[in-house]
C-alpha positions, 0 to 999 in steps of 0.5 A: 494486481496493479489495482490491489497494489495501488489500493494498498499503497493508498491505504498505507499512505492514509494511515501515515497521514492520519498518524502525522496529523494526530487524527484518531477516527473511532473506527480505527481506534483498535489500531492506534498503537500500530497505525504507523507500522500498518501504514509503512507495511501497507505502503511498501507491500503495495509498491512491491506488488505494483512494481513486481507486476509491472516487471512481470508484464515487461518480461512475459513471453507474449511474443510482443516486443 
């Protein structure tokens, strides 16, 4: 789950960087207007998944300290 969260965060930051630099790839032309929003949502969702998984691993009942 941490890998998925990391990839979401990378894609989200990538969307934000593309928007800040003004780069408009043809493959992402469908998301020109929504690119900052998609970047923020992906980044936050990825970070929530990573932190949530780390917290769940910390408090799991495996019997290990």
